[in-house]
N, C-alpha and C positions, 0 to 999 in steps of 0.2 A: 503493499500500500504505500509505504513512503518512498520507494523506488518510483512507483508508478506517477506520484504527487511531484516529485522532483524533476520526473521526465515532462510531464505537463508545464511545469513552470518555466523549464527551459526553453520547450518549443513556444510557450506564450511569449516569453522575453525576446526569442530569437523574432517572433513575426510582428512584435510590437515595435521593436526598434529597427525593424527594416534591415536586418543583417541580412548579406548575401551569403546563404550555405554553400553556393557554386564555389564563390571565390575562395571561403575558407578550405573547402574541400580539396581544390586545385593546389592550394600553398601545402596542405598536408601530404597530398599524394607526390608533390614535387620533392620534399624533404625525405618521404619514405623513397622515392625513386634514386635521389641522390646516395642515399644511404647504403641502399642494395647495391648500387653500381660500384662504389667505392669498395664494398666486400667482396664483390666477384673479381674487382681489378687486384686484389690483394691476392686472391686465390691463384693467380695467374692468367685470367682472361685479358684478352684486348679491352680497349675503352669501348669500341663499337660492340663487341659480342657480351661484354657486361651489361651495357645498357639495354639490349635487347633482351637479355636473361631477365634483368630487373622488371622490364616490362611484361614479360611473359608471367613472371611471378605475382605481378598485382592485380594481373585479370584484367577485363573489360571494364573502362572506366563508366561508359553509357548504363551499365548494368547495375553498376554499385551505387552510382550517384543518387537515384531515386531512393534506395534505403538508406543512405546516409542523410539525405535531406530531410527524411521522415523522423530522424532522430533530432534535428536542430530545430524544425518548425513543422507547422501544420500543412501538408502538402496541398490539400485542396483549396486553403484560403490563400496559400502562396500563389497557386494556379489563376486564383480569382484576381488576385491582385495583379499580376503580368497581364491578364486579359484586360484589365481595367486601363492599365497604363498604355497597353498598346491600342485600345478603343479611343482614347483620348487623343493619342498622337494621328490617329486616322481622322478623327473628327477635325482636329485642328488643321490638318492637309487641305480638308475642302470646306472651309467657313460658311460659304454660301450655301450647300444643300443642307449641312447641320442647321444652319439658322431658321431655314424654312421649316425643316421639320419639327424643329422644338417650337417654333413660334405657332404651327399650326394645331399641333398636339397640345399646346399650353391651353390656347383657346378654348379646345372641346373639352380638356380636364376643367381647366377654370368654370366653366359654364356649369357644369354637371356638379362640381363640388358646391356652388353658390346655391342651386337647387337643392340639392341633399342637405346643405346646412339648414333651410328652411323645413324640408321635411322632418329633419331629425329633430329639430326644435318643436314642430306642431305635433308629431305623432310617436317619435321615438324616444326621445329624452324624457327622463324620468323626472318628476319633481323632486327638488334640491330638499327633501324634508326626509325624516327617518322611517326608514321601512315603508317606503311608498308603495310598494305592491300589497301592503298589508289594508291601504285605504279602500274605504267603500262609499260609494254617492246613493243617497235613498232618493228614488223617483217613483213614479207612479203613472201607470198607464191613462194616458189623457186625450186618446184618439176618439175612439167612437162611444166612449160612456162618460162624458162631462160631468162635473159636479157642480151643484149650484152654488157658485162661489160669487162673492162680490168682487173679488180682484184675484187674477192669478199672474203673477208676474216673476220673471226668472227665467231659467235656462230650459230649453226643450231641445229633445234630440228624438234623432229617427234611430230606432233601435231595429236590428234585423228581425229578431225574435218576438218581441213585443210590441212593435209598431211606435207610435209616437209616446214619448214619455215625458213627464214634466217632473222638475226638481226643485219646486217651491212647496213649501208646508206653511202652517200656520205656526205662530211662536207659542200658543198654548200645547200645541202637539209636541213640538220640540221640547219644553218643558217637561210633559209627560213621559216622553221616550228618555229624556237624561234621568229621570228619577226612577223608572220602573222597568226600562228593558234590562236583561240579562244575557244578551249575546253581543251587544258593541260595548267597546272601552272608548274612553277619550271622543265622547260625542260632542261635537262643535257645530255651530251653525254660522252663516255670514250672508250678506246681500250688499249689493251695490249701493253706494249713496250717489244716486243721479242715474245715468245711462251707462256707466262704465267710462265715460269720456271724461276729461278736466271740466268739472262744473263746481266743484266746491270752493268758494273764495276765501282764502288763507290770508290771515294779516299777521307778520310777524316784523316787529322793530317799526311799525309804520308803515311797512310796505306789503302791499297787496297783489295775489296773482291767483291763478286758477290751477286747482290739482284735482287729481281723482282718487277716491276713498272708497273704503268699505267700513261696513257696521259689522263687527264680530262678536260672538258670545266669548265668554270669559275664558273656556277652554280652546279657544282658536290655535293659540301658538303652542300650547302644551300638547293639544292632541296631534298637530302636526308633527312635534318635537323639533321645533325650531327656535334656537336661543337667540336674544338679539346680542348684537357684538357691544353694545352700549345700554346699559340700564336693565329695564325688566321689561317682561311682556305684560299685555293686558291679562287680567284674572277675574274670577268671578265676583271679587269684591267690587271690581269697577262698574259692574253692572247695576249696582244698588241706586234706588233713585237718590240717594243723599251723598252719594259720591261724588267727588271732584273729577271734572273732566279729564281723562288721561288718553293719550294718543301715542302710537307708535309710528315712526315715519320709515321710508324706505331708504335703503343706502343711497340711491341716487338723488334723492331730496337732500340727504344729509350732507351730501359731495356737493352738489350745484348749489343750494341754498345757504346751507349752513357752514360751508367751507370746512369739513371736517372736523366743526368744533368738538373736541372730546369732553366738553362741559355741557354740550347739547342736550341731554338728559336735565330736565327742570327748567327748561325755556316756555316761556309763555307764548301761545298762540290765539288767535281767535279763527273758527271755523263759520261763516256765513254768522258772524258776529257773535256766537257761542264760545266763551272762555274754555282752552284746554290747557292741558299741561303736557309735554313731550316726555313721555316716560322711557322710552328705549327707541334703538335705531336696528332695523331688521339686516339680517346678513347681505351682501353684496348680490348673491345669485337668487335672491327669495324676490319674487314678485306677486306672489299669492297663489292659490290653485288654479287658476285660469291662465292659460297659455299667451291669451291676448290681452291680459290684463296690463293696465297702466297704472295700477295701484301705487299712490304716494304716501297714503295716510290711513292707519286704521284706528277705529274709534270704538268703545263698547257699546253693544247693542241695550240701547236704553231709549227713554223719551226723550229726544232734544228738541226744544222748540224749534228750531231753525235747519234740522237735518231730518231727511227722510229717506227710508230704503226705496231705490228705484224712483225716486222724485216722487213718491207717494205722500202727500202732506194730510197728516191726520187731522181729523176734526175733533171736537170737545166731546163728542157722544161716541165716535168710532175710533178707538187707539189700536193702531197695529199690532200691538203686544196684547190687546185682551180679545180681538174678534177672531172667532173661530174660522170664519168665512173668508178672511184675508190670507191667502197663500202669497208669501213673498219671502220666506227664508229658507235658503239651500242649506242642508245639513248631511254632515260627513260624519264616519266614525271608522273604528278599526273593530275586525272581528276577534273576539276572546280567545285565548288560546283553546284548542279543542272543538271549538265551534265552525262546523261546515257553513258553506254559503246557503245551502238548502235549509239549515236549521235557522239559519238567522232570518231568512226571508220568511220561513213559516211564522216564527215567533213574532216579528216586527208586523207581519201582516194582520195577526190578531189584534194588536195594538191600534194601528191605522184603520181597520174596519169597526172596532168600538168607538174610536173617537168620531168616525163618519156617523154612525150611527146614533150615537149621543148628542151630536151637535149640527150636522147639517142635512139629516134626513136624505140620504142619495137616492137617487130614481131606483125602482125596484127592477131590475134586467138580470137576465141571465148571467151576462159577465159585468160584475161591478168592477169600478177601479181596482187595480191591483198594485201592491208595493212591490219594487223591483230595485234590487241591489245591483249596482254596477261599478266595477273596479276602476279605478281612476290613478292608476300608478304614473300616468303620463299627464295628467291634468285632467280639465274638465274637456269633453269631446266635442264642443261646438264648432271651434275654430278647426278641428281635424275633419268635421263632415264638410265645412264649408270651403275648405280649400284642397281637400285631397284630389279634386277632378281636375283643377286647373294645374296643380303642381305636378301630377302624374303624366298629364298632355304635355307639360314643359320638360318633363324628365325624359320621356320618349322623344321629343324633339331635339333635346341637346345630346342623347343617344346617339340619335342618327347622325348628328353634327359631328361626333367624336367617331363615329365609323367613317365617315367620309375623309376625316382627318387620318385615320389608320390607313385607308387605302392609298390615300397621298404619300404618306411616308413609304408604304411598303413599295409602291411604284418606284419611288426614289432609292429606296435601299435596294431593289433587285436591279436598276441600272447600274448602280455602284458596285454591285457584288460581280456583275458581268464583266465590269472594266476590271475587276481581282481575279480574273480565272487564273491568268498567268500565276499570280502569286499563289493562289489556292492550290494549282497544280504542281509548283515546286515543294510546298509543303506536305502534300500528299506524297510526292515521290520520296521526300527526306524521310518518310515513316509515320506522320502524323495520322491519326486515324480520322475518319469521316466523323465521327462522335465528337473529338476534340476539337475540329475545327465548326463543328455547329455550336458547340458551346461557347467558342470565341465568337461567333456571329450573332448569336442570342444575347451574348453577355454586352455587345455593342448598342444593341436595338433596345435592350433593358436600360442600359446607361443613358440611351437618349430619352427614352419614357420617363426615367426618375428624373432627369432634369427637367423635362416638360412638366412634370407632375410638381416639381418646386415652383417653378414660374405660374402654373395652374393654379397653385394655393393660393399664392399672392393674387392674382387675378380673381378668383372667387371672393377671398375676403373683402377685397375692397370692391366687388360687384354686390356684396349682399345689401349694402344700402341702398343701392339704385334699383334692385329687385324690391326691395320692400317698398320703395317709393311709387315704383310704377303698379304694385298690387293695392298700395293704400291709395291713389289716385283715381284708380278704377273700382273703388268703394268697397273694395275686400278689407276685413280686418286681419291686422296683422299681430303675429306674434312677437314679444319683447325678448330681449337678451340674446338675439341670435347671433353666435360667434362660434368659429371653429373650437372643435372639443375633440379628445381623444376618439370619439365616434367619427367624426368627420376627417381626423386626419388619418385613420386607419382606411376610412372609404377612399380618400384621394390615394394613399401607398397603392390598396389593393387595385384600383383603375389604373393606377400608372405601371403596374407590374402585368396586370392583364391586357393593356394596352401594347407594352413592350414586346410582350410573346406573340400577340396576335398579328403584328406588321411584321414580325422579325421572322417568323418560325418558316413559313412558306419561301421567301426568299433564301434562307440560310439552307433550306433542303435543295433548293435549285441550283444553287450556287455551288454546292459539293458533289453534284452528280455531274462529273466531268470524265473524260476520258485523259489520263495523264499524258501518254506519249506524244501525241499531236502537240499537247502545250510544252513541252520539254523541246521539241523539233522548231518552236517558234510560230506554228499554226496557232489562230484564235478559233479554229474549229475543234473545240475540245470535247464536244459532244458529238454523238451521231444518232440519226433515225429520229424517234420520238424525241429523246433525251435533247436535242438540239433547239426543238421548238417548244421546250417545255415553259422555258422563262417566258419566251414571247406570248405562248398561250396565257398563262398565267397573269402576264401584265394587261393583256386585252380582257380579261375576265374583271380585273382590278378596275379598269377603265370604265368597263360597262357597269359595274357595280356603282361606280361613284357618280357616274352621271344619273344613273336611275334614282339612286337617292337623293341627287340633288334636284333632279325634277320633282321627286314627291314633296320635297321640303318647299320647292317653288311653287307648286299647286297648292299646298297646306298656307303658307303664307299668304297666296292670292285669296284664298277662302276666308282666311283671318281678317285682311283688309276689306275685303267686300261685306262680311258680317259688320265690322266697326263703321264702315259707310252706312250700312242699313239701319244700324242702332241709332247712328247720329241723327238720319234723316228720317226716323220713326216718329209717327204722330203721338205724342203722348196726352193729348187732350188737352193742351193748354199751349199758349204762346210763348215760347222760351226765349225769345229775341228781346234783347234791351232788357233784360230782365236781373237786376241784382238782388240777391239773397244774403241775410245776415240774422244772426240770432242776439236776443237779449234775454237775459233771465235775472230779473230784480230779485227774485228770491234767494239768490246766491248771496245778496247782501242784507238778509233777513227783512226785505220789503214787505209791508203789510199786505197782505193777499186780497184784503176787502177793497183795497184801491189800485189793484192791478188794472182792471178795465178802464180806470180814468186815465193811468198812466198810459197804456197803449194808444188809448185815443188821443191824448195830447201828443205822443211821439208821431202818431200817423198823420194828425194835421200839420205839425211843424214838416215833415218829409214830404206832404203833399204841397207844402207852399214853397219848398226849394227850387230853386231855378233848374230847369230841364226834366223835372219830375211830371209824368203825365197823370201817374196815380200810384197811391200806395194802400197796403192793407196788411194785415197779418194772420197767422196761422199758428195752431198749436203744433202741427207735423209739416214738415216741408215735402211738398209733391215729389214724388219720384226719388225720395230718400231711402227707401226701404223700412222707415219706421213706420209702425202701426198700432193703431188701437182697436181693438175687436171687442164686441158685446153679442150677446144673443137677446135678441128684441121679441116683444110681444105687442101684437097690433090690436088695436081696439076692434072688436067685433069681428074678428078674424081667426079663424081655427086653423092651425097648420095641419097640413095631411101627415102621413105616415110616412117618416123618415125625411121630412123636408127641413132642409138646412135652414135656421134661422140666425145663423150667425152673421153680422156684416161688420164692415170697415168703417168707421167714423173718424172725422176730424172737426175739431172746433177752429172757425174761421171769423174774420172781422167784416166789418163793411167794405162795399165794392169789392170782394174778394174775387168774385166770378169777373166782373168787367177788368180789374187789373190783371189777372192770370189768362186772360181771354177765352174763357169757358163759356159758351152759349149757353143762354135760360131758354129752354125750347116750350115750358109751360109753366104758367104762374108767373112769380116775380122772384127777384133775387133780394139780398139781405141789406140793409141799411143801418145807419146809426141809431134808429128807435129799435132795433132787434137787439142791441148790445146790453140793454139792461138785463139786470137778474130776473125780472119778473117774466120777461119774454122767453116763450119754449116754441121756436118754431125751427123748422129745418127745411132743406132742400135734398132730395133725392136725386140718384142718376137713372137713367133710363132701364138699365138693368134691372135694378132693384125694383122698379114699378112694374116693369113687365113680369118679373118673378112672384111678386106678391098680390098683383092687383089686375093682371092680364092688360086687357085692351081698356078697362076702365080707369078714369082719372084718379090719380092719387090725392090731389088737391083737397085739403080739408080732414084728410084722415089724421088719425092720431095713433102715435105708437110710444113704446118705452122702452129705453136701453135696458132693461132688466126682465128677468122671466117673472118677478113677483109683481112688476108694475105696480110701484108706490104711484098714490096719487099726484104728488108734486112731482113726478119724473117723466111726465109725458110730453112729446112733442107734436106740433101740429105742421104736416106738411104743406108749405106754402109755393114749392116750385119743383122742377123737375130740369136737369142740367144733362147736356148731351155728354158722352163719354166717347173716346176713340176706341 
């Protein structure tokens, strides 16, 4: 064992120091040869006979050298180093061809690296929390069996087995779950403050800005296993109504806004006018459990007068924390040791059904809403479902681009190998095996691909931000914290090696299938019959494949551009020319909601009077923004048929909205300033809704309610019908 270890150390030192074993061995052989010659001379031989006798005694140096070299270094690694040095000299001798190959491959590898980095961040990268594979998200089936809820805000997913599922629950159910469940540990809940985008007004040291935040229960950080790098996390005591406002800020906010202040814990801030104290700073890689989250601050889940989950401002009589029919809190937990997923689902379903029966009286149907546990090791699945198709399409396209680059590199290497046939023939004649030459040529191609992979990694890293900007400008929500990690580095390395083998294997096989004798005689016709035309045929195949893939990408690009042109020219139902959109949220500065209508009306009048403005209005949701409000309506003196869908999309708008947006009113009247009072309960519907519920009859004067229970004070009178594209 000791002898083996000493031999290993000797070989390792010989390899690392770059010691030339051939030179040492030649010097040693020359010493022995000289000593033997001198001994034979003393025995009476002539100088010449003594020299030949000494050479015969030492034997064949070529056969002894490999054995001797193996005692001084690692033969395979030494051969690899020789191949790499020889390959570098070959590439430096033809810098133009080398630059073309490296550049084309670097572009293909870089594009694939950038897209894979995004796929990794969205679908592969696990949450930076303790044991993320243990996390389970509570959801319930909300497709064909809706509950009679006053509100259901949160995340929705399309599950392959259970269909559409919702991940929001009431706060009273969370309290029951936290107290009574026997299958989950570390149960916690959270909800976005606003829409998930920066909408909270934060004031610190007299400076105001907008940030994004989440409302979390006391077990949020402990349940995830996340420890702040400064201060402490939010705890159960912070949820108390008498507790002072505590907040944990993100690492990014600590760096950008607090200048890495080590005394940041204890800093006083104001959120929408509500005083809070920063008690901790989250780790650098933690942004929450949503990969698309832009969370900058976390506050306790409590009744704050200026803060509301999902922008739902409670009233004095309907608190989000007491209402059983207000579903807004996302709940997660960990399976207890020894508990299976099936056992946990069965146990939690009992609690869920008991809560529904006692508080909501769900409709009696064969299939009632079911509670479903979803693993969330990689975070919430909303962004994965949203970006999976475009990312896979882009990955396929970039894969084809890389294949085109490989074909181009293979053609260049094939031409280069053809020019080196004389060199290859000489090496074969001197005793080099075909396998040894193939290894040399493959080493050169892998060296090229590895160099391209290094440049491709740099290009991919630089292009990640550009890719995120493109996706964001197209309306897609993008993840946070996308950067190369060990998974991305492994992907780039694997792609580089595979690329080197892919474009280098066939040229090396073709280059070594030669007839040695004609090459040694000076003829360039080193191949005969089919072998002579093998390189030409393979080159033609590569050219055809390259042209075919290029044409496919060209056609795909043409279709994509045509689709974009059609989308831009699509009739959206309103006039989008000379239209300026901006958003105002006075509630972010704790503005009195009772005076919002007057504020918006004064703002509209000021804008209306501005030079160059023809018309101004406001709306709750921006048209074609993707944001929606949905409710199941009930219509006065109207009985819905079996299976009829009563869910509609609605929007709150201001006076002259339809005139400003260029939406024609085909029946009845539009809205004006007289309809903006709280006592006015009028609405316009589009032609599709009119035909769906009223057929050919006029809907003018009919009344409906945005609620299945139809409270008397919640009925709207239809005063007009608008056209829809």
